[in-house]
Residue, then its C-alpha position, 0 to 999 in steps of 0.5 A: x478510523x481506528x485500529x482494533x486497539x483504538x489507535x488512530x489509523x490514517x494515511x501515514x499508516x497506509x503509506x508505511x504498509x505499502x512501503x513494507x511490501x513494495x519499496x525496496x529502499x524503505x527501512x520497513x521493506x519485508x522481502x517475504x511479504x513482497x514475494x507473497x504480494x508480488x502478483x498483486x502489485x505489478x501495476x503499483x507505481x507509487x503512493x503519496x499522502x495527500x492529507x491525514x486521511x487521503x492517499x493517492x496511488x499511482x498505477x503503471x497503466x490504466x486498469x479498471x480492476x486495480x481496486x479489486x486487486x488491492x483487496x488481496x493485499x493483506 
């Protein structure tokens, strides 16, 4: 996959962006973005890179609507 400017998009980018909105210890953590997305990340437990194109998201509890909820996170 590619970003709109032609740069490669991969698992590292997904992990970085989740760190921005959910990991208060991450250097890229952005308080305002966390506040805007807090309601959609209540079940987010963590994320890890599996390979260059795959991530694994851990949830805090079983929730069938979690993939739908992720679509609200910019």
